[in-house]
C-alpha positions as MATLAB code, in Angstrom:
seq = 'MSLFLYSPVRELEVVSGGASYLRLRALGLPIMAVAMCFDASLRAVGATKYSMVTIVAAALLNIVLDPIMIYGLLGFPRVVFLEPL';
ca = [
      13.187    4.864  -25.611;
      11.032    6.433  -22.918;
      11.900    5.721  -19.299;
       8.305    4.711  -18.577;
       8.293    2.052  -21.290;
      11.572    0.484  -20.191;
      11.427   -2.404  -17.774;
      14.697   -3.710  -16.332;
      12.944   -6.939  -15.296;
      13.027   -9.522  -18.040;
      12.380  -12.698  -16.072;
       8.878  -13.988  -16.663;
       8.645  -15.360  -13.104;
       9.256  -11.935  -11.573;
       6.802  -10.170  -13.872;
       4.063  -12.757  -13.313;
       4.645  -12.634   -9.540;
       4.381   -8.850   -9.611;
       1.167   -9.017  -11.639;
      -0.345  -11.491   -9.162;
       0.601   -9.233   -6.261;
      -0.900   -6.200   -8.009;
      -4.181   -8.031   -8.616;
      -4.310   -9.077   -4.966;
      -3.646   -5.522   -3.779;
      -6.316   -4.171   -6.145;
      -8.941   -6.290   -4.365;
      -8.451   -4.230   -1.212;
      -8.848   -0.827   -2.881;
     -12.648   -0.548   -2.467;
     -12.390   -1.459    1.221;
      -9.616    1.075    1.710;
     -11.651    3.786   -0.079;
     -14.662    3.177    2.181;
     -12.452    3.288    5.276;
     -10.902    6.581    4.155;
     -14.353    8.090    3.526;
     -15.535    6.916    6.946;
     -12.464    8.442    8.588;
     -12.879   11.740    6.738;
     -16.570   11.848    7.687;
     -15.749   11.395   11.363;
     -13.173   14.167   11.239;
     -15.553   16.456    9.334;
     -18.201   16.257   12.057;
     -15.617   16.844   14.775;
     -15.369   13.293   16.076;
     -11.591   13.193   15.845;
     -11.318   10.995   18.931;
     -13.311    8.186   17.264;
     -11.289    8.642   14.094;
      -8.037    8.222   15.999;
      -9.347    5.203   17.928;
     -10.391    3.411   14.729;
      -7.040    4.110   13.050;
      -5.088    2.850   16.081;
      -7.334   -0.220   16.367;
      -6.842   -1.010   12.667;
      -3.061   -0.636   13.010;
      -2.964   -2.942   16.040;
      -5.159   -5.493   14.278;
      -2.794   -5.330   11.296;
       0.230   -5.918   13.540;
      -1.417   -8.971   15.108;
      -2.918  -10.510   11.956;
       0.040  -10.010    9.570;
       2.316  -12.708   11.015;
      -0.651  -15.021   11.581;
      -1.770  -14.782    7.963;
       1.686  -14.687    6.343;
       3.328  -17.517    8.272;
       0.242  -19.674    8.680;
      -0.038  -19.565   12.455;
      -3.092  -20.657   14.478;
      -4.386  -22.935   11.727;
      -4.381  -20.398    8.884;
      -2.859  -21.519    5.584;
       0.648  -20.201    4.870;
       0.965  -17.588    2.117;
       3.145  -19.443   -0.379;
       3.059  -16.964   -3.277;
       5.278  -14.609   -1.260;
       8.161  -17.095   -1.287;
      11.403  -15.754   -2.788;
      11.683  -16.494   -6.492;
];
């Protein structure tokens, strides 16, 4: 049997949770593609300073918003599909 066709995970809960996570991640792909094109365009015209500032700002925003969104702080709903199975 081919290595690529073999799946060591047989539990339906784990597979369905992984499929849900993959669908959720796929929603962000178009946004990520646009951001990468924007960043490459800035670097291509020589505006590397603006490129760096936007990347650092996005990373800082990610650091701040991750715990807020995951743990349901500041009135946001808690992400319950990430609970351990």
